[in-house]
C-alpha positions in Angstrom: 127.7 -104.9 -35.7 130.9 -106.4 -34.3 129.7 -110.0 -34.8 128.8 -109.2 -38.4 132.2 -107.7 -39.1 133.9 -110.6 -37.4 132.0 -113.2 -39.5 132.1 -111.3 -42.8 134.1 -113.2 -45.4 136.5 -110.3 -46.1 139.3 -112.6 -47.5 136.9 -114.0 -50.0 135.9 -110.5 -51.1 139.5 -109.6 -51.6 140.2 -112.8 -53.7 137.1 -112.1 -55.9 138.2 -108.5 -56.3 141.8 -109.4 -57.1 140.7 -112.0 -59.7 138.1 -109.7 -61.2 140.5 -106.8 -61.7 143.2 -109.2 -62.9 141.0 -110.9 -65.5 139.0 -107.8 -66.6 141.8 -105.2 -66.7 144.9 -107.5 -66.8 146.3 -105.6 -63.9 147.9 -108.3 -61.7 151.1 -106.8 -60.4 149.9 -103.8 -58.3 146.6 -105.4 -57.4 148.3 -108.0 -55.2 148.5 -105.3 -52.6 144.8 -105.8 -51.9 145.9 -108.8 -49.8 147.6 -106.5 -47.3 144.1 -105.2 -46.4 143.2 -108.6 -44.9 145.3 -108.2 -41.7 144.4 -104.5 -41.5 140.7 -105.4 -41.6 140.9 -108.0 -38.8 142.9 -105.7 -36.6 140.4 -102.9 -37.2 137.5 -105.3 -36.3 139.4 -106.3 -33.2 139.7 -102.7 -32.2 136.0 -102.1 -32.7 135.2 -105.1 -30.5 137.7 -104.1 -27.9 136.3 -100.6 -27.6 132.8 -102.1 -27.4 133.9 -104.4 -24.5 135.1 -101.4 -22.5 138.7 -101.3 -23.8 140.6 -98.1 -23.4 141.3 -95.7 -26.3 145.0 -96.3 -25.8 144.6 -100.1 -26.2 142.6 -99.5 -29.4 145.2 -97.1 -30.8 148.1 -99.5 -30.0 146.4 -102.3 -31.8 145.3 -100.2 -34.8 147.1 -101.5 -38.0 148.9 -98.2 -38.6 152.2 -99.9 -39.8 150.2 -102.0 -42.3 148.5 -98.9 -43.6 151.9 -97.2 -44.0 153.3 -100.1 -45.9 150.3 -100.0 -48.3 150.8 -96.3 -48.7 154.5 -96.7 -49.5 153.8 -99.4 -52.0 151.1 -97.4 -53.7 153.4 -94.4 -53.9 156.1 -96.6 -55.4 154.2 -98.8 -57.8 151.6 -96.2 -58.8 153.6 -93.0 -59.0 157.3 -94.2 -58.9 158.0 -92.2 -55.8 160.1 -94.7 -54.0 162.7 -92.2 -52.8 160.5 -89.6 -51.2 157.9 -92.2 -50.4 160.1 -93.8 -47.7 159.5 -90.8 -45.6 156.0 -92.1 -44.7 157.8 -94.7 -42.5 158.8 -91.9 -40.2 155.1 -91.5 -39.3 155.2 -94.9 -37.4 157.3 -93.8 -34.5 155.5 -90.5 -34.4 152.2 -92.3 -34.2 153.3 -94.5 -31.3 154.9 -91.7 -29.5 151.7 -89.7 -29.5 149.5 -92.5 -28.1 150.6 -91.9 -24.5 149.3 -88.3 -24.8 145.7 -89.5 -25.5 143.4 -89.1 -22.6 141.1 -92.1 -21.8 137.5 -91.4 -21.1 
């Protein structure tokens, strides 16, 4: 499974999806955020591979693309719902996430 995910042409899928939505629905501006999923995908695949190689849960959680996910959530709140002001509060979850990782017990 890990090898398949590693070789899967995810950036190509994102480009096709971006162009398809852009041409069919004429929605170019917020759709560019799809490109932020590319680094998140590869960090997630790395985490799966690391766990499969005997990596610890803490290592996987530390490499999980949580900040990228928070950025995407903030941009979706802002562009989609015009919640820029209360939306910035999601960034407070990043230090909370990383402060909770040491509390995780490895198996």
